[in-house]
Residue frames as a rotation matrix with the C-alpha (Angstrom) as fourth column:
UNK 1
0.285 -0.933 -0.221 -217.65
0.145 -0.185 0.972 -168.79
-0.947 -0.309 0.083 89.73
UNK 2
0.997 -0.078 -0.006 -215.68
-0.022 -0.218 -0.976 -167.38
0.075 0.973 -0.219 86.83
UNK 3
0.329 -0.943 0.059 -212.10
0.018 0.069 0.997 -168.08
-0.944 -0.327 0.039 85.92
UNK 4
0.991 -0.114 0.073 -210.00
0.063 -0.083 -0.995 -167.06
0.119 0.990 -0.075 82.93
UNK 5
0.440 -0.897 0.031 -206.33
0.026 0.047 0.999 -167.87
-0.897 -0.439 0.044 82.56
UNK 6
0.931 -0.197 -0.307 -204.19
-0.347 -0.223 -0.911 -166.61
0.111 0.955 -0.276 79.69
UNK 7
0.372 -0.869 0.327 -200.84
0.017 0.358 0.933 -168.13
-0.928 -0.342 0.148 78.77
UNK 8
0.497 -0.252 0.830 -198.33
0.808 0.484 -0.336 -168.34
-0.317 0.838 0.444 75.93
UNK 9
0.993 -0.116 -0.001 -196.94
-0.111 -0.943 -0.313 -164.81
0.035 0.311 -0.950 75.81
UNK 10
0.385 -0.923 0.014 -193.29
0.707 0.305 0.638 -164.05
-0.593 -0.236 0.770 75.24
UNK 11
0.154 -0.483 -0.862 -190.68
-0.418 -0.822 0.386 -162.17
-0.895 0.301 -0.329 73.23
UNK 12
0.284 -0.025 0.959 -190.58
0.746 0.634 -0.204 -162.59
-0.603 0.773 0.199 69.45
UNK 13
-0.733 -0.594 -0.331 -188.98
0.202 -0.656 0.727 -160.78
-0.649 0.466 0.601 66.52
UNK 14
0.006 0.718 -0.696 -191.04
-0.667 -0.515 -0.538 -158.91
-0.745 0.467 0.476 63.99
UNK 15
-0.118 0.060 -0.991 -192.37
-0.928 0.347 0.132 -161.30
0.352 0.936 0.014 61.39
UNK 16
-0.938 -0.297 -0.179 -192.48
-0.206 0.893 -0.401 -164.18
0.279 -0.339 -0.898 63.82
UNK 17
-0.012 0.962 -0.274 -195.36
-0.245 0.263 0.933 -166.12
0.969 0.078 0.232 65.29
UNK 18
-0.948 -0.162 0.275 -196.76
-0.300 0.160 -0.940 -166.81
0.109 -0.974 -0.200 68.72
UNK 19
-0.245 0.891 -0.383 -199.77
0.126 0.421 0.898 -168.73
0.961 0.172 -0.215 70.03
UNK 20
-0.772 0.068 0.632 -201.77
-0.602 -0.395 -0.694 -167.70
0.202 -0.916 0.346 73.09
UNK 21
-0.513 0.629 -0.584 -204.25
0.482 0.774 0.409 -169.73
0.710 -0.072 -0.701 75.14
UNK 22
-0.584 0.427 0.690 -207.17
-0.755 -0.598 -0.269 -168.76
0.298 -0.678 0.672 77.35
UNK 23
-0.728 0.336 -0.598 -208.62
0.402 0.915 0.025 -171.45
0.556 -0.222 -0.801 79.58
UNK 24
-0.451 0.680 0.578 -212.13
-0.685 -0.679 0.264 -170.73
0.572 -0.277 0.772 80.84
UNK 25
-0.753 0.306 -0.582 -214.25
0.520 0.819 -0.243 -172.19
0.403 -0.486 -0.776 83.62
UNK 26
-0.581 0.573 -0.578 -217.45
0.561 -0.232 -0.795 -171.46
-0.589 -0.786 -0.187 85.52
UNK 27
0.327 0.829 -0.452 -219.57
0.271 -0.541 -0.796 -168.55
-0.905 0.138 -0.402 84.39
UNK 28
-0.282 -0.534 -0.797 -217.23
-0.596 -0.553 0.581 -167.72
-0.752 0.639 -0.162 81.53
UNK 29
-0.956 -0.092 0.277 -218.53
0.110 0.766 0.634 -170.78
-0.270 0.636 -0.722 79.68
UNK 30
-0.302 0.949 0.093 -222.22
0.658 0.278 -0.700 -169.88
-0.690 -0.151 -0.708 79.83
UNK 31
0.040 0.341 -0.939 -222.39
-0.260 -0.904 -0.339 -166.78
-0.965 0.258 0.053 77.65
UNK 32
0.711 0.270 0.650 -221.38
0.423 0.574 -0.701 -168.58
-0.562 0.773 0.294 74.49
UNK 33
0.814 -0.401 0.421 -218.74
0.207 -0.478 -0.854 -166.10
0.543 0.782 -0.306 73.30
UNK 34
0.465 -0.748 -0.473 -215.10
0.684 -0.035 0.729 -165.59
-0.562 -0.662 0.495 74.16
UNK 35
0.943 -0.109 0.313 -213.01
0.125 -0.757 -0.641 -162.57
0.307 0.644 -0.701 73.23
UNK 36
0.033 -0.971 -0.238 -209.42
0.998 0.020 0.055 -161.35
-0.048 -0.239 0.970 73.11
UNK 37
0.985 0.073 0.155 -208.39
0.080 -0.996 -0.045 -157.81
0.151 0.057 -0.987 74.01
UNK 38
0.102 -0.983 -0.151 -204.95
0.943 0.144 -0.300 -156.24
0.317 -0.112 0.942 74.25
UNK 39
0.980 0.183 -0.073 -203.56
0.197 -0.895 0.400 -153.24
0.007 -0.406 -0.914 76.10
UNK 40
0.102 -0.960 0.262 -200.33
0.707 -0.115 -0.698 -151.41
0.700 0.257 0.667 75.36
UNK 41
-0.369 -0.306 -0.878 -198.74
0.888 -0.396 -0.235 -149.05
-0.275 -0.866 0.418 77.93
UNK 42
-0.777 0.059 -0.627 -200.65
0.017 -0.993 -0.115 -145.78
-0.629 -0.100 0.771 78.12
UNK 43
-0.787 0.506 -0.354 -203.38
-0.478 -0.135 0.868 -146.97
0.391 0.852 0.348 75.77
UNK 44
0.036 0.906 0.421 -206.95
-0.961 0.146 -0.233 -148.14
-0.273 -0.396 0.877 76.19
UNK 45
-0.535 -0.088 0.840 -207.66
-0.061 0.996 0.066 -151.84
-0.843 -0.017 -0.538 76.19
UNK 46
-0.288 0.299 -0.910 -208.51
-0.918 -0.357 0.173 -152.68
-0.273 0.885 0.378 72.58
UNK 47
0.586 0.645 0.491 -210.64
-0.417 0.759 -0.500 -155.39
-0.695 0.088 0.714 70.99
UNK 48
-0.585 -0.800 -0.133 -208.72
-0.603 0.319 0.731 -158.07
-0.543 0.508 -0.669 69.06
UNK 49
-0.513 0.452 -0.730 -211.34
-0.580 0.444 0.683 -160.65
0.633 0.773 0.034 68.19
UNK 50
-0.289 0.487 0.824 -213.81
-0.812 0.332 -0.480 -163.24
-0.507 -0.808 0.300 69.42
UNK 51
-0.769 0.038 -0.638 -215.26
-0.366 0.792 0.488 -166.65
0.524 0.609 -0.595 68.83
UNK 52
0.263 0.892 0.368 -218.42
-0.942 0.154 0.299 -168.61
0.211 -0.425 0.880 69.64
UNK 53
-0.471 -0.410 0.781 -218.16
-0.658 0.753 -0.002 -171.87
-0.587 -0.515 -0.624 71.51
UNK 54
0.313 0.763 0.565 -220.95
-0.222 0.637 -0.738 -173.52
-0.923 0.105 0.369 69.57
UNK 55
0.914 0.160 0.373 -219.96
0.311 0.315 -0.897 -173.08
-0.261 0.935 0.239 65.92
UNK 56
-0.012 -0.999 -0.044 -216.55
0.785 -0.037 0.618 -171.44
-0.619 -0.027 0.785 66.10
UNK 57
0.636 0.263 0.726 -217.75
0.671 -0.653 -0.351 -168.30
0.381 0.710 -0.592 64.34
UNK 58
-0.135 -0.815 -0.563 -215.00
0.927 -0.305 0.219 -165.69
-0.351 -0.492 0.797 64.53
UNK 59
0.882 0.228 0.414 -214.60
0.360 -0.890 -0.278 -161.94
0.305 0.394 -0.867 64.28
UNK 60
0.027 -0.944 -0.330 -211.34
0.977 -0.045 0.209 -160.01
-0.212 -0.328 0.921 64.22
UNK 61
0.514 0.068 -0.855 -210.31
0.153 -0.988 0.014 -156.39
-0.844 -0.138 -0.518 64.38
UNK 62
0.995 -0.098 -0.003 -209.08
-0.027 -0.247 -0.969 -154.69
0.094 0.964 -0.249 61.22
UNK 63
0.464 -0.872 0.153 -205.63
-0.885 -0.453 0.104 -154.26
-0.022 -0.184 -0.983 62.76
UNK 64
-0.361 -0.621 0.696 -205.02
-0.637 0.709 0.302 -158.01
-0.682 -0.334 -0.651 62.98
UNK 65
0.658 0.713 0.244 -207.22
-0.294 0.541 -0.788 -159.46
-0.694 0.447 0.565 60.24
UNK 66
0.856 -0.338 -0.392 -205.26
-0.301 0.291 -0.908 -161.77
0.421 0.895 0.148 57.96
UNK 67
-0.200 -0.978 0.058 -202.51
-0.569 0.068 -0.819 -162.22
0.798 -0.197 -0.570 60.54
UNK 68
-0.766 -0.020 0.643 -204.27
-0.618 0.301 -0.726 -163.53
-0.179 -0.953 -0.243 63.66
UNK 69
-0.329 0.655 -0.680 -206.45
-0.273 0.624 0.732 -166.63
0.904 0.427 -0.027 63.84
UNK 70
-0.426 0.292 0.857 -208.85
-0.896 -0.003 -0.444 -167.35
-0.127 -0.957 0.263 66.69
UNK 71
-0.220 0.370 -0.903 -209.89
-0.278 0.863 0.422 -170.91
0.935 0.344 -0.087 67.43
UNK 72
-0.023 0.228 0.973 -211.21
-1.000 -0.007 -0.022 -172.98
0.001 -0.974 0.228 70.33
UNK 73
-0.661 -0.109 -0.742 -211.10
-0.101 0.993 -0.055 -176.49
0.743 0.039 -0.668 71.74
UNK 74
0.178 0.859 0.479 -214.39
-0.690 -0.238 0.683 -177.09
0.701 -0.453 0.551 73.52
UNK 75
0.621 0.022 -0.784 -213.16
0.325 0.902 0.283 -180.27
0.713 -0.431 0.553 75.18
UNK 76
-0.295 -0.830 -0.474 -210.45
0.880 -0.042 -0.473 -178.24
0.372 -0.557 0.743 76.90
UNK 77
0.680 0.633 -0.369 -212.58
0.716 -0.682 0.149 -175.11
-0.158 -0.366 -0.917 77.46
UNK 78
-0.111 -0.870 -0.480 -209.78
0.459 -0.473 0.752 -173.21
-0.881 -0.137 0.452 75.79
UNK 79
0.957 0.284 0.056 -209.66
0.202 -0.517 -0.832 -170.41
-0.208 0.807 -0.552 73.25
UNK 80
0.048 -0.987 0.153 -206.54
0.814 0.127 0.567 -169.77
-0.579 0.097 0.810 71.21
UNK 81
0.879 0.062 -0.474 -204.99
-0.195 -0.859 -0.474 -166.82
-0.436 0.508 -0.742 69.41
UNK 82
0.252 -0.784 0.567 -202.52
0.863 0.447 0.235 -167.79
-0.437 0.430 0.790 66.70
UNK 83
0.760 -0.071 -0.645 -200.54
-0.151 -0.986 -0.068 -164.66
-0.632 0.149 -0.761 65.88
UNK 84
0.270 -0.645 0.715 -198.54
0.904 0.425 0.043 -164.60
-0.332 0.635 0.698 62.64
UNK 85
-0.078 -0.419 0.905 -196.40
0.738 -0.634 -0.230 -161.93
0.670 0.650 0.358 60.96
UNK 86
0.498 0.298 -0.815 -196.13
0.847 -0.369 0.383 -160.09
-0.186 -0.881 -0.436 64.25
UNK 87
0.164 -0.368 0.915 -195.37
0.412 -0.818 -0.403 -156.38
0.896 0.443 0.017 64.24
UNK 88
-0.824 -0.541 -0.170 -193.94
0.388 -0.320 -0.865 -154.13
0.414 -0.778 0.473 66.97
UNK 89
-0.627 0.637 0.448 -197.34
-0.670 -0.735 0.106 -152.49
0.397 -0.234 0.888 67.33
UNK 90
0.281 0.670 -0.687 -198.73
-0.113 0.734 0.670 -155.84
0.953 -0.111 0.282 68.44
UNK 91
-0.698 -0.605 -0.384 -196.74
0.331 0.203 -0.922 -155.47
0.636 -0.770 0.058 71.66
UNK 92
-0.102 0.729 0.676 -199.24
-0.756 -0.499 0.424 -155.47
0.647 -0.468 0.602 74.53
UNK 93
-0.864 0.084 0.496 -200.68
-0.310 0.688 -0.656 -157.45
-0.397 -0.721 -0.569 77.38
UNK 94
-0.591 0.652 -0.475 -203.28
-0.406 0.268 0.874 -159.80
0.697 0.709 0.106 75.94
UNK 95
-0.745 0.443 0.499 -206.43
-0.487 0.150 -0.860 -160.52
-0.457 -0.884 0.104 77.94
UNK 96
-0.760 0.620 -0.197 -209.44
0.192 0.502 0.843 -162.75
0.622 0.603 -0.501 77.47
UNK 97
-0.749 0.631 0.200 -213.03
-0.501 -0.342 -0.795 -162.31
-0.434 -0.696 0.572 78.61
UNK 98
-0.753 0.573 0.322 -216.50
0.635 0.762 0.127 -163.79
-0.173 0.300 -0.938 78.11
UNK 99
-0.790 0.550 -0.270 -219.60
-0.581 -0.813 0.045 -162.33
-0.195 0.192 0.962 76.48
UNK 100
-0.385 0.756 0.529 -223.23
0.361 0.651 -0.668 -163.31
-0.849 -0.066 -0.524 75.92
UNK 101
0.559 0.602 -0.570 -223.60
-0.214 -0.559 -0.801 -161.25
-0.801 0.570 -0.184 72.73
UNK 102
-0.389 -0.638 0.665 -222.74
0.643 0.329 0.692 -161.72
-0.660 0.696 0.282 69.10
UNK 103
0.180 -0.983 0.021 -221.06
0.318 0.038 -0.947 -159.79
0.931 0.178 0.320 67.72
UNK 104
0.209 -0.152 -0.966 -219.34
0.977 0.064 0.201 -159.24
0.031 -0.986 0.162 71.06
UNK 105
0.982 0.138 -0.129 -218.91
0.155 -0.980 0.126 -155.70
-0.109 -0.144 -0.984 72.37
UNK 106
0.310 -0.909 0.279 -215.68
0.658 -0.007 -0.753 -153.96
0.687 0.417 0.596 71.45
UNK 107
0.253 -0.154 0.955 -215.77
-0.526 -0.850 0.002 -151.59
0.812 -0.503 -0.296 74.40
UNK 108
-0.564 -0.544 -0.622 -213.78
0.162 0.666 -0.729 -153.01
0.810 -0.511 -0.287 77.33
UNK 109
-0.789 0.323 0.522 -216.21
-0.612 -0.472 -0.634 -151.34
0.042 -0.821 0.570 79.74
UNK 110
0.237 0.927 -0.289 -218.81
-0.890 0.327 0.317 -153.91
0.389 0.182 0.903 78.69
UNK 111
0.239 -0.253 -0.937 -216.79
0.168 0.962 -0.217 -156.66
0.956 -0.106 0.272 80.38
UNK 112
0.706 0.146 0.693 -216.63
-0.603 -0.389 0.697 -157.13
0.371 -0.910 -0.187 84.12
UNK 113
0.664 -0.485 0.570 -214.16
-0.213 0.608 0.765 -159.99
-0.717 -0.629 0.300 84.44
UNK 114
0.629 -0.569 -0.530 -210.80
-0.671 -0.053 -0.739 -160.61
0.392 0.821 -0.415 82.81
UNK 115
0.743 -0.539 -0.397 -207.98
0.592 0.806 0.012 -163.04
0.313 -0.244 0.918 83.03
UNK 116
0.553 -0.605 -0.573 -204.63
0.420 -0.391 0.819 -161.98
-0.720 -0.693 0.038 84.44
UNK 117
0.867 -0.194 -0.459 -203.20
-0.475 -0.599 -0.644 -161.26
-0.150 0.777 -0.612 80.99
UNK 118
0.477 -0.784 0.398 -200.11
0.636 0.620 0.459 -162.47
-0.606 0.034 0.795 79.18
UNK 119
0.349 -0.431 -0.832 -197.35
-0.348 -0.884 0.312 -160.22
-0.870 0.181 -0.458 77.84
UNK 120
0.570 -0.233 0.788 -196.46
0.784 0.441 -0.437 -160.23
-0.245 0.867 0.434 74.15
UNK 121
0.392 -0.546 -0.740 -193.39
-0.227 -0.837 0.498 -158.26
-0.892 -0.027 -0.452 73.11
UNK 122
0.730 -0.129 0.671 -192.41
0.664 0.365 -0.653 -157.90
-0.161 0.922 0.352 69.43
UNK 123
0.109 -0.802 -0.588 -188.96
0.162 -0.569 0.806 -156.53
-0.981 -0.183 0.068 68.66
UNK 124
0.899 0.204 -0.388 -188.07
-0.291 -0.385 -0.876 -154.76
-0.328 0.900 -0.287 65.42
């Protein structure tokens, strides 16, 4: 079984901060890597970043590097996305998924299971 549940989205003004959570269970825990993607209306789902369960090694996309921080709490089977200095272009539905590769694939077609997503809206 695989289960991924995102939470924490909301409405925030540009320059503000927001923290997202992704709780994983079942098969999502076995691959060793968790990732964040986001999808804006009319656009392809885009890679945001990822983290390993074992050592907490992280990778982030150029578009968010220096602003977003990925972390995890293994005891809670939860990955986090701390988003700082938010910009209107960060507006999207944010999804999490699991991978068995490092670095994780950046093509959303390489993932077969996603959470339900959580909406982040940044106003100017």
